[in-house]
N, C-alpha and C positions, 0 to 999 in steps of 0.2 A: 504494500500500500504506500509506504514511504517512497519507494522507488517510483511508483506511478505518479505521485504528487510532485516529486522532484523533476521527473521528466516533463510533466505538464508545465511546471514553472519555467523550465528551460525553453520549451517551445513558445510559451507566451512571451518570455523575455526576448527571444530571437525574433518573433513576429513584430513586437513593439519596436525593437531596434531597427528591423528592416524598414518598417513604416517611417521611422524617424529619418533614416538614411535617405529614403526616397524623397521625403519632404525637403530635406536639406539639399539633395541633388537638384530638384526642380527649382527650389528657391535660388540656389546658386546659378542655375542656368538662366533663370529669369533676370537676375541681376546683371549677368554678363551680357545677355542678349538685349536688354533694354539699353544699356550703355552703348553697345555696338550699333543698335538701330539709330540711336541719337547721332553717333559719329558718322555713320554711313550717309544719313540724310544731310548732315552738316557739310560733308565733303563732296556730295554727288547731286544734291537736289538744287534746281535753279532758284527756288524761292530764297535761298540763303544769299543770293547775289542780285536779285532783281526786285523792284519795288511793287509792281502790279500784283494785287491779290496775295501778297506775301505776309500780311500782318499776323494772321492766325498762325502761320508756320513759325514765324520768328518768336512770337510770344509763347507758343506751346512747346517749342523745341526743348527749352530748359525747364519751364514750370511744369509741363506735362510729365517730363522725366522725373522730377521731384515727387509729383503726386503718385506716379506709378511706383516708384521706389518705396514710398511710404506704405504701400500695400503688400510688400514682400512677406511680412510675417504670416499672412493668410495663405501663402502659396504652399499647399500641402501635396500637390500632385499635378498630373498632366492638365486637367481641366482648369485649375487655377492658373497654371503657367500660361495656357493659351489665352485665358480671359484678361490677364494683366498685360499681355502683349497687345491684344486687340484694343484694350483701353487706351494705351499710349498712342498707337498708330492711327486709330480711328479719330482720336482727339484732334488731329490736324485738320479735320473737316475737308480733306482733300480726297476725292473719290479714287484717285490713282495711288494713294499710299495705303498699303494693306499688309497684313500678316498672312503668310502661307505656311500652314503646318507641314512638317516633314513626315508626318505619320497620317494614317487614315483617320479622317475626322469622324466624329460621331454623326450619325444621320440626323437630318432635320427633325425627324419624329422622335428623337431621344428625349426622354424625361423620366426622372425618378418618381415624381408624383404629378398628378394633373387633376382637374376638376370634372373630367368627363365631356369636355367640349373644346373646340378650337374657334378662333376668330379669323377674320379676313379683313384686309384694308380695302374699303370700297368707298369711293367718293368722299374722302377726307375723314373717315371714321372707321371704328372697329365693329364689325357685324359678325354674329355667330354663324359660322360656316358649316359646322358639323356638331351634332349633339347626340349623346347616347340615346337610342330609341327607348321610349317608354319611361324615361326618367323625368318626372315632373318637377324635380327639385333643382334642375339646371335650366338656364334660359334656352328657348327653342331656336331653331335655325331661323335666321332673319332678324333676331333681336339685336338692337344696336346699343353698344355700351355707352352709358352716360357718365358714370362715376364709380369710384370704389373708395370706401373708407374716407369719404369727403374730399377726395381728390378727383380732378377731372380725368377723363379718359386719356387725354394727352399727357398729363402729369404721370399717370400710371405707366404709360408706355415709355416715357423718358427715363423714369427711375428704374424700370426693370430691364430695358433693352438697350438704351442709348450707350454708345461706345463699346459695350461688350458684345452685343449681338449685331449691331449695325449703327449707322449714322441716321438718327431720327430726323435730321434736317433734309433727308433725301427720300423721294417717293419710292425709289426702288427698294430701299432698306425697310421702309414702312411695310411694303407689300411682302417682302421676303421673310420678315421676322414675325409678321402678324399671327401665324398659326399658334405660336407658343408664348403669347403674351401672358397667359395664366399658368404656364408650365414651369416646374422646378427642374432646371437643367444643370444643377450641380455647380452653379457659379457662387462662390462665397462672397463676392463683392456686391451683388445686386440687391435691390430693395426686397423687403419681405413680401411673401405672396399676399395678394389682397384677400380680405375676409368677407366683407359685405359689399356687394356691387349692385348698382341700379342699371337696369336695361330698359330700353324703350321697346315694348312689345305691342305691336299694333299701334294704337293711338294713346296708350297710357304707359306710365313707368311702373316697373315692378322690381322689388328688392330680392336678391338671392344671397344666401349664405353659402360660401364656397366650401366644398367638401373634397379635400385633396386626398388622393389615394393612388396606389400603383395601378397599372392597367396592362392588358395584353398588347403586344407590339402591333398586332393587326388593327386594333382599334385606333391606336395613335397614328399609325401609318395612313389610314383612311382619313382621319381628322386632319392630319398635316397636309395631305394632297388637296383636300377640300379648301383648307385655309389659304393655300398658295394661290389658287385660281390662276395658274400659270400653264400655258400650253406646253405640252411635252413632245418629244420626238425631234426629228430632223426636218430640213426644208422639203417642201412638196409643191407640186404644181397641178392645178386642175382647171378644166374648162369651166367657166362660170359666167352667166348672164351675157352670153355672146362674146365674152373676153376670157381673161385668165385670172385666177386667184393664186398668187404665190405666197405660200405660208413660210415665214422665216423666223421661227422661234429661237434660233441659235445661229451664230456665225462661226462656230468652232471649226477649224480646219480638220479635214479627215475624209473618210470614204463616203459619208452621207452627202457632204457638199460636192465632192467630186462627181458622184452619181447624179445629183441634182443639176449641176452645170452641164453634164453630158446630155441629160434629158432636154434641157433648155436649148442647147445647141442643135439638137435634132428637130426642134419645132420653132426655131428662132424666127423664121420668116413669118409664120402665122401669129406668133406672139407680138412681133413688132407691128403687124398690120391690124391688130385687134382694136376695137373701139374703146376698150377700157381694160386696164390692168390694175389689180389690187396687190400692193406690197404690204402684206400683213406681218408687221414686226412685233406683235404682241408677245411678250415674254422674253424678248431679246435683250438680255443683260450681260452678255459675255463677250469674250474674244476681242479685247481692245486693239490688239495689233494684227488681227487677221486681215488678209487681203480679199476675203470672200465678198464683202460688200461691194468693193470696187470692181471685182471680177464680174459681178452681176450687172452693175451699172454700165460697165464697158460693153457688155453684150447687148443690153437693152437699147441704150441710146447711141452707142458707137464710141470708141475710145477717143476720137478727135473731138467729138462734141463734149464729152466729159472733161477732157483736158481744158477746153475753152471755157468751161463753166465751173471749174473747181473753185472752192472758196478762196478768197484772197486773204491770206493770214498776215500779210505785211511783215513787220519786224518780228523775228524770232530770236530767242536766246537759248543756245545749247549749253548746258553745264558740261564743262570740259573735264573729263576724267577717263581713265583707262577702262573702267567698268562700263561707262556709257558708250565709249567708242566701240566696244565689242557688240553692243546691241545694233548699232547702225551698220556695221560691217555685215552682220547676219542679215539685216533687212535688204541690203543691196544684193546679196547672194540669192535670197528668196525671190526678189523681183526678176532677176535674170532667168529664173526657171519658169516664169509666166510670160508667154509670148505677147499677151495683150497689155502687159505693163512696160512695153518697150520704151515708151516715151518718158517714163520716170527714171529709168536706169542712169542716163547721163546726168540728170539733175542731182540724184543722190550720190553718184560717184564724185561729182565736183564738191558737194558738201563734205564728204568724207575726207577729201584732200585738204580742205580748209580746216577741218576738225583736227587732223593730224598736225598741221602747222601750229595751231593754237596749243595743242597738247605739248608739242616740243618747246614752245615758248613759255610754258607755265602759266597761260592765261586761264582764269577761272571760267570765263564765258566766251563763246563764239557767237557774235551777233551778226545776223544776216537779214537782208530784206528779201523775203521769199515770194513777194508778189511778182507775177509774171508780166512781161511787157505786153501792151496791146497788140493783138495779132490781126487786126482788120476784121473783116466780116467773119462771123462765127460760122462754123460748118453746120449743115443741117442735122437735125436729129433723125435717127433711124426709126423712132417711134411715130406712129400715126394717130394714136388715140390718147385718151386722158389717163392719168395715173393717180390712183388714190392710195396714199400712204397711211397705214393704220397703226397707231401706237397705243400703249397703255403705260401705267406707272413703271413697268419693268424696263422701259426703253432707256438703256444706259450703254456705256462702253462703245462698241462698234455701232450700235444703233444710233447713238448721238452723233458720231462722226458722219454717218450717212445722212442724218437729218440736216447737218450743216451743208451738205451737197444738195439733197433733194429739194429743200426749201428755196433754192436758187433756180431750179429748173422750170421752164414754162410748162403749163399744163398739168402741174402737180398740185393735188389737194391734200392737205394734212387733216386727217380725220381721227376720231377716237378720243382718248384721254390724254391729259398733259404728260409729258415725259418726265423723267428724272433729270438731274443736272450732272455736270461733270466739272473738271478742273481745267484751267488753262495750261497746267503743267502736264504735258502729254508724253507719249512714249511709254516704254515699260522696261525698266532695269530691275532685274531680280538678283538679290545678293543673299547668299547663305549666311546664317548667323553662327556664332562660335560654338554653340552647344550642339549644332546639327539637329536641333529639334524643329527648326523651321527656317524660313527665309522672309525677307521683306521685299515688297515690290513698290516701285515709285516712278514718277515721271522724271524725264531727263531733259525736257525742252519746254520753254515757255512761249506761248503765243502772245506776244506783247500787245498786238493790235487787234486781237479777236474782239469783235463787238459784244459777244456774249460772255459775261463775266463768269468766274468760277461759281458753281452752284446753281446757275440758271439753266433752265431747259427750254422746251418748246411747247407752246399752247396751240392746240388745233384751231384751224379756221372753221372747221366743221366739227364742233364738239359733240361727243356722245356722253350723255349723262346717266346711262343705265349701267348695268353690271357688265364689265368687260369680258367676263367669263361666260356670259349667256350667249352661246354661239348663235342660236336662232335669232335672238334680238339684234345682235351685232350684224349678222348677215342681212337682215331686213333693213337696218339702218343704212348700211353701205349700198345696198341695192337702190334705195331711194336716192342716194347721191349719184350713183351711176346713171340712173334714169333721168337725172336732172331735176327731180322734184325735191322740195325740202323734206328732210326726214327728221322726225322728232326723236331725240335720244332719251 
């Protein structure tokens, strides 16, 4: 008996010591990586050397680091490490600064405890998207959150999600994180779970007491997907309303986009001659450096027409460093592999030569005027019909880069919901952190003359005020636009 007790004591002590060692390891990793992230941004990010839209970067660089370091005692494991890194990097309020875990992230439907429902971000508020069937003690699907514990819905979201799960100043992060507004996801830094919440049910308010409990993964997975309200899958093309509907929920490079472009090439003459084309970019919040968007535009309108109508970015400032140089060298190589990007290769090769000269001279910035000279009469567009570009709150990254182009082209109507915003600090440099637990991603070039400021997005000229995930309603709305009749959203 004494041997058994002694063995148990040894096992318990070993387990405790292992847990303490793990906590110390992750705490030490967080401390090293926070400092490294600070130094990488200081030495490689344009905002350290340009004035436009740089106030938040400069004030948060040191004060944010101090705030994050103050939270180190709470870092006991991987989740806390990840959250403290996100807190610091999201605090820059720059959509192009982010933390990339070096390990498999927990799925969006992960939660230790939840109240039996999920919410979705719809028209500026949180609406119940999924609720456990038959449970009358939780708000029903369609109920809209009013307040919790005498805090507004927005206060609840900011206290529970902001900086850790996403940037609550941006529509895309409001939408992406909405499903788990009421879920316990193991973050030791976030505000306590709400207890009593008021929801608008029908025409009246009703108070619900939250009952948090574990649940089966299948339930949470279904609730999460309902809360996202985000199209899934790759790009597709279908005949529609006498024209074509091009569904573009992602711009990530790979086999799906290669097959889609091959299909488009096979029907290009018919598509270009169609009376209407819908470019449905609902859900497109990825691939900031992908060339797929411009590959599509070059095919539809013709590369010479796109070249003549590219956004004039004016003065640009590249942050000169070896890490950033590698990014642009890779971009040039990828352009050379795309025949329809032929016109961009010499432009980028010249920039890279100037970048190398600045790097050799020890200059912190390479400033260039990247507006093109007037070229006389613009070449004709290959398209004959109207183009309806459809967006929702998820429109970010590559989607926004395309909106900068599409809103300049004749015959294009922007429909749907307002987009998210982005940063004038563009490009993407990815640097590994010392612990090897993750990397940081950040912009390496500043668009000094871009009319659209950091954080600003696009508002549709043909707004849709319904549910962006209601496919039948959205299609009816767009068909009204295509037919030339006013369509109520």
